[in-house]
C-alpha positions as CSV (number, residue, x, y, z in Angstrom):
1,M,101.7,-78.5,170.4
2,K,102.7,-78.3,174.1
3,K,106.1,-77.9,174.4
4,V,109.3,-76.8,172.4
5,F,112.4,-78.3,171.6
6,M,114.6,-75.3,170.3
7,I,118.5,-74.9,169.7
8,G,119.5,-71.2,170.2
9,G,116.8,-70.0,172.5
10,T,119.1,-67.1,174.1
11,G,119.8,-65.9,171.0
12,L,118.6,-62.4,169.1
13,L,115.7,-64.3,167.4
14,G,115.8,-67.3,169.4
15,S,115.0,-65.5,172.3
16,K,111.7,-63.7,170.4
17,S,110.9,-66.9,169.3
18,A,110.9,-68.3,172.3
19,E,108.5,-65.4,173.8
20,Q,105.7,-66.2,171.3
21,F,105.4,-69.2,171.9
22,L,105.8,-68.9,176.2
23,A,102.7,-66.1,175.4
24,H,100.3,-68.8,173.9
25,G,100.7,-71.1,176.6
26,V,103.5,-73.7,174.9
27,A,105.9,-74.4,177.1
28,V,110.2,-73.7,175.7
29,K,113.2,-75.9,176.7
30,T,116.1,-74.8,174.7
31,L,119.7,-75.4,174.5
32,A,122.4,-72.8,173.9
33,L,125.9,-72.1,174.0
34,P,126.9,-69.7,176.8
35,P,127.8,-67.0,177.6
36,L,124.3,-64.9,177.6
37,P,124.7,-61.6,176.7
38,E,125.2,-59.2,180.1
39,G,122.1,-57.6,180.7
40,A,119.7,-59.6,178.5
41,P,116.4,-60.3,179.6
42,M,115.4,-63.9,179.1
43,P,112.0,-65.2,178.1
44,E,110.2,-65.4,181.4
45,G,109.5,-69.5,182.1
46,M,111.7,-70.7,179.4
47,E,114.3,-74.1,180.6
48,I,118.0,-73.2,179.7
49,I,119.8,-75.6,179.7
50,F,123.7,-75.1,178.3
51,Q,125.0,-77.7,175.7
52,D,126.5,-77.9,172.1
53,V,124.1,-79.8,170.5
54,N,127.3,-81.0,168.6
55,K,128.4,-82.2,171.3
56,C,125.3,-84.3,172.6
57,T,125.3,-88.4,172.0
58,D,122.3,-89.5,170.5
59,E,120.9,-90.9,174.0
60,E,121.4,-87.5,175.4
61,L,119.5,-85.7,173.0
62,R,116.5,-88.1,172.8
63,E,116.3,-88.1,176.6
64,L,116.3,-83.9,177.0
65,M,113.8,-83.5,173.5
66,S,111.5,-86.7,174.9
67,D,109.1,-84.4,176.6
68,C,108.4,-81.8,173.7
69,D,106.3,-81.9,170.3
70,C,108.1,-79.3,168.5
71,L,111.7,-78.6,167.3
72,V,112.9,-75.0,166.1
73,Y,116.5,-74.7,164.7
74,A,117.0,-70.9,165.7
75,A,120.8,-71.2,165.7
76,G,123.6,-71.6,163.1
77,V,125.8,-69.2,160.9
78,D,125.6,-66.5,157.8
79,E,127.6,-65.6,155.1
80,R,129.2,-63.0,157.7
81,A,130.9,-65.7,159.8
82,E,134.6,-66.0,158.3
83,F,136.3,-69.2,158.5
84,P,139.4,-71.3,156.7
85,A,138.7,-73.3,153.6
86,P,136.8,-75.1,153.1
87,V,134.6,-72.7,154.0
88,Y,131.2,-75.5,153.0
89,D,132.6,-77.9,156.0
90,A,132.3,-75.2,158.4
91,Y,128.5,-74.3,156.9
92,Y,127.6,-77.8,157.2
93,K,128.7,-78.7,160.6
94,F,126.5,-75.6,161.9
95,N,123.5,-75.2,160.0
96,I,123.2,-78.6,158.1
97,A,124.6,-81.4,160.4
98,P,122.5,-81.0,163.8
99,L,119.4,-81.0,161.6
100,K,120.6,-84.6,160.6
101,K,120.7,-85.5,164.4
102,L,117.6,-83.8,165.7
103,M,115.0,-84.0,163.0
104,P,115.2,-88.0,162.6
105,M,114.9,-88.1,166.5
106,A,111.8,-86.1,166.8
107,K,109.8,-87.5,163.7
108,E,111.0,-91.0,165.9
109,L,109.7,-89.6,169.1
110,G,106.3,-88.4,167.4
111,Y,107.1,-84.0,167.1
112,E,104.0,-82.9,165.4
113,S,106.1,-79.8,163.2
114,C,109.6,-78.3,162.8
115,V,110.9,-74.9,162.0
116,V,114.3,-73.9,160.8
117,F,115.6,-70.7,160.4
118,G,117.1,-70.4,156.6
119,S,118.5,-67.4,153.9
120,Y,116.8,-66.2,151.5
121,F,119.6,-66.2,149.6
122,T,117.6,-70.0,149.3
123,W,114.9,-68.6,147.0
124,L,116.8,-66.8,144.9
125,T,119.2,-69.6,144.4
126,K,116.3,-71.3,142.8
127,E,114.5,-68.1,141.3
128,R,117.8,-67.4,139.6
129,P,119.4,-70.2,138.2
130,D,120.7,-68.8,135.2
131,M,123.5,-67.2,137.7
132,K,124.9,-70.2,139.3
133,M,125.3,-69.1,142.7
134,A,124.8,-72.3,144.3
135,E,128.6,-72.9,142.2
136,R,129.9,-69.7,143.0
137,N,128.7,-69.1,146.7
138,P,129.5,-71.8,149.0
139,Y,126.5,-70.3,151.7
140,M,124.0,-70.5,149.4
141,R,124.9,-73.9,148.5
142,S,124.3,-74.6,151.9
143,R,121.5,-73.2,152.4
144,L,120.0,-74.6,149.6
145,D,121.4,-77.9,150.9
146,Q,119.7,-77.6,154.8
147,E,116.4,-76.7,152.8
148,E,116.0,-79.3,150.6
149,Y,117.1,-81.9,153.7
150,A,115.1,-80.5,156.4
151,L,112.0,-80.6,153.3
152,S,112.3,-83.9,152.7
153,L,111.7,-85.1,156.1
154,A,108.1,-83.4,156.1
155,D,105.1,-85.8,156.0
156,D,101.2,-85.8,157.4
157,N,102.2,-86.1,160.6
158,F,105.4,-84.1,160.3
159,A,105.2,-81.1,159.2
160,V,108.4,-79.1,158.3
161,A,108.6,-75.0,157.6
162,V,111.4,-73.3,156.5
163,L,112.1,-69.4,156.7
164,E,113.9,-67.9,154.2
165,L,114.9,-65.1,156.3
166,P,116.2,-61.3,154.7
167,Y,118.0,-58.7,156.7
168,I,116.7,-58.6,160.4
169,F,117.0,-55.4,162.5
170,G,116.6,-55.4,166.6
171,T,118.4,-55.3,169.4
172,Q,119.2,-57.7,172.3
173,P,121.2,-56.1,175.2
174,G,124.9,-57.1,174.9
175,R,124.9,-58.8,172.2
176,R,127.2,-56.7,169.0
177,P,124.5,-56.5,166.2
178,V,125.7,-57.9,162.8
179,W,125.5,-54.5,161.4
180,T,128.7,-53.8,162.5
181,V,129.9,-54.8,159.0
182,L,128.0,-52.1,157.0
183,I,129.5,-49.4,159.4
184,N,133.0,-50.9,158.5
185,Q,132.3,-50.9,154.9
186,I,130.3,-47.3,155.0
187,K,132.6,-45.5,156.9
188,A,135.1,-45.4,154.3
189,M,133.1,-43.1,152.6
190,D,132.4,-40.3,155.1
191,K,135.0,-38.1,153.4
192,L,133.5,-38.2,149.7
193,P,130.5,-36.1,148.8
194,A,128.4,-38.6,148.5
195,T,128.4,-42.7,149.5
196,F,128.2,-44.8,146.1
197,Y,126.5,-48.2,146.8
198,P,124.4,-51.0,144.6
199,A,120.6,-49.7,143.6
200,G,119.1,-52.6,144.2
201,G,117.4,-53.5,147.9
202,T,116.4,-56.0,150.4
203,A,113.4,-57.7,151.9
204,M,113.6,-57.0,156.0
205,L,111.1,-57.2,159.1
206,T,112.4,-57.1,162.6
207,I,113.1,-59.1,165.6
208,R,109.7,-59.2,167.3
209,Q,108.6,-60.2,164.0
210,V,110.5,-63.3,163.3
211,G,109.4,-64.7,166.6
212,E,105.9,-64.1,165.0
213,A,107.0,-65.8,162.1
214,C,107.9,-68.7,163.7
215,Y,104.9,-69.4,166.1
216,G,102.9,-69.0,163.1
217,A,105.2,-71.6,161.0
218,A,104.9,-74.1,163.9
219,T,101.2,-74.1,164.4
220,R,100.0,-73.6,160.7
221,T,101.9,-75.5,158.2
222,K,100.7,-78.4,156.7
223,G,103.6,-80.8,154.8
224,G,107.0,-78.9,154.0
225,R,106.9,-75.8,153.0
226,A,109.4,-72.8,152.8
227,Y,108.6,-69.4,153.3
228,P,109.9,-66.6,151.7
229,V,109.8,-63.5,154.0
230,S,109.4,-60.4,154.4
231,C,107.5,-57.6,155.9
232,Y,108.7,-54.6,154.5
233,N,110.3,-54.1,150.9
234,M,113.2,-51.6,151.0
235,R,116.2,-49.9,148.1
236,W,119.6,-50.0,149.5
237,K,119.5,-45.9,149.2
238,E,116.7,-45.3,151.0
239,F,118.3,-48.2,154.2
240,L,121.1,-46.2,153.9
241,K,119.4,-42.7,154.6
242,I,117.9,-44.1,158.0
243,V,121.3,-45.7,158.3
244,Y,123.2,-42.5,158.4
245,N,120.6,-40.6,160.6
246,A,121.0,-43.6,163.2
247,R,124.6,-42.4,162.5
248,G,123.8,-38.7,163.5
249,M,125.0,-37.1,160.1
250,G,121.4,-36.8,159.1
251,A,118.8,-38.2,156.7
252,N,120.1,-36.3,154.0
253,R,123.1,-37.4,152.8
254,K,123.4,-37.9,149.2
255,V,123.6,-41.7,147.8
256,I,124.7,-42.5,144.4
257,S,122.9,-46.2,143.4
258,I,126.2,-47.5,140.7
259,P,125.9,-50.6,137.9
260,P,127.1,-53.9,139.6
261,W,130.2,-53.8,137.1
262,M,131.6,-50.6,139.0
263,M,131.3,-52.4,142.6
264,A,133.3,-55.0,141.1
265,M,136.1,-53.2,140.3
266,Y,137.0,-53.3,144.0
267,M,136.3,-56.2,145.2
268,P,139.2,-58.0,144.3
269,K,140.6,-56.2,147.2
270,F,139.0,-58.1,149.1
271,L,139.8,-61.6,147.8
272,L,143.7,-61.0,148.7
273,D,142.6,-60.0,152.0
274,Y,140.6,-63.2,152.4
275,K,144.7,-65.0,151.4
276,K,146.5,-63.1,153.3
277,R,144.5,-64.0,156.3
278,G,144.0,-67.8,155.2
279,I,140.0,-67.4,154.7
280,E,137.4,-68.6,152.7
281,S,134.4,-66.1,152.1
282,G,130.8,-68.1,151.7
283,M,129.9,-65.9,149.1
284,D,131.7,-65.2,145.7
285,P,133.2,-61.4,146.1
286,M,133.0,-61.0,142.4
287,Q,129.4,-62.1,141.9
288,L,128.3,-60.3,144.9
289,P,127.8,-56.7,143.0
290,Y,125.1,-58.4,140.7
291,I,123.4,-60.1,143.9
292,M,123.3,-56.4,145.7
293,D,121.8,-54.7,141.9
294,I,119.0,-56.6,142.7
295,P,115.8,-55.6,144.6
296,L,115.1,-58.6,146.6
297,F,111.5,-58.1,147.8
298,F,109.2,-60.7,148.6
299,D,105.2,-60.5,148.7
300,T,104.7,-59.1,152.6
301,D,100.5,-60.6,152.6
302,L,102.7,-63.8,153.1
303,M,103.4,-63.0,156.7
304,Y,100.7,-60.8,157.6
305,H,97.9,-63.8,156.6
306,D,99.8,-66.6,156.1
307,L,101.6,-66.6,159.1
308,G,99.8,-64.1,161.6
309,V,102.7,-61.6,161.9
310,T,101.8,-58.7,162.6
311,P,103.3,-54.9,161.6
312,D,106.4,-53.3,163.7
313,D,108.4,-50.0,163.4
314,I,110.8,-51.0,161.1
315,E,112.5,-47.6,160.8
316,A,112.9,-47.2,164.8
317,A,114.3,-51.1,165.2
318,I,116.6,-50.2,161.7
319,F,118.0,-47.1,164.0
320,D,118.6,-48.6,167.1
321,S,120.4,-51.4,165.3
322,I,122.9,-49.3,163.8
323,K,122.8,-47.1,167.0
324,V,124.6,-50.1,169.2
325,S,126.8,-50.8,165.8
326,C,128.2,-47.6,165.7
327,E,128.7,-48.1,169.6
328,V,131.0,-50.8,168.7
329,V,132.3,-49.8,165.7
330,L,133.7,-46.2,166.4
331,E,133.3,-46.1,170.1
332,G,135.2,-50.0,171.2
333,K,132.1,-50.8,173.1
334,K,132.5,-54.6,173.8
335,L,129.7,-56.9,173.5
336,L,128.9,-60.6,172.9
337,G,129.2,-61.2,169.4
338,M,128.5,-64.0,167.4
339,K,130.5,-66.4,168.6
340,G,130.5,-67.4,172.3
341,E,133.8,-66.6,174.7
342,E,134.4,-70.1,175.3
343,G,135.7,-71.9,172.4
344,D,135.4,-71.3,168.9
345,E,131.5,-72.3,168.3
346,P,129.0,-70.2,166.9
347,D,126.7,-68.7,169.0
348,S,122.9,-68.5,168.0
349,L,121.3,-66.3,165.7
């Protein structure tokens, strides 16, 4: 591998992935959307081209990609981005359609490998067909469709890896963390004697570990493979204690685990809010409590042994992510979010 063509190399995860390739002597060229987050250091030596992949012609892309041999798609949107109905069309536009332009072209140009940043909800959709998640959650269906398409192009000469990414922690100067959503949710319970939250938990890792996993997947994968990504597994109760500590409320905040039916009682208000604002949620609010009740944990050995990921300080990464999120939600700090300031195109992951 000599040079990576990356979509989204200036984003939170893309920039950390670019750092890993560059550190191993692999050049990186990226397409990205302006503007850059104010004060965010970009990987030294990365070639940045400010251009929207969805607006590039095939001829333009072929020329841009012609001197590279690995494709990394580190862009797109997740379930927290809001769109009018049908929301699946927005997920298709940003998460699937670019791959249908880029991946066949990469194969035509003789690329060795491709890494796609996906979602661990894809793993859950496959693991629990009884819950019919793809039918009920447009976001989960879109990620499943994304993964199936990407892996369908893998062969002996073109390795394809899909990273089924879980909760990710870490910050990029000038960029608003996605965890502002969580702060907005739990601050409504601040005056209660305890926080009421589902009993499940989640896989997680840091932004540096995402970069390491990306490099490992690009250099070690043979054929096609989806990687359920986890470096740490944590119950929501344990996670929220770190969150409250980062908020300056101490680590002893009482957190009470509630059954999914109890959380579901409060979800119709979100349906009414979406309807009022003309938004279709990517996740079914009535099924979400049952999803959050699942301990969505993976074997962490896969990351360390198969992809060469190294340990990191997950508690410090959570603390930093929440602290910046609080500055945005509670203090009104203005930072660049998921969408660029020019137009309505979502920014890099």
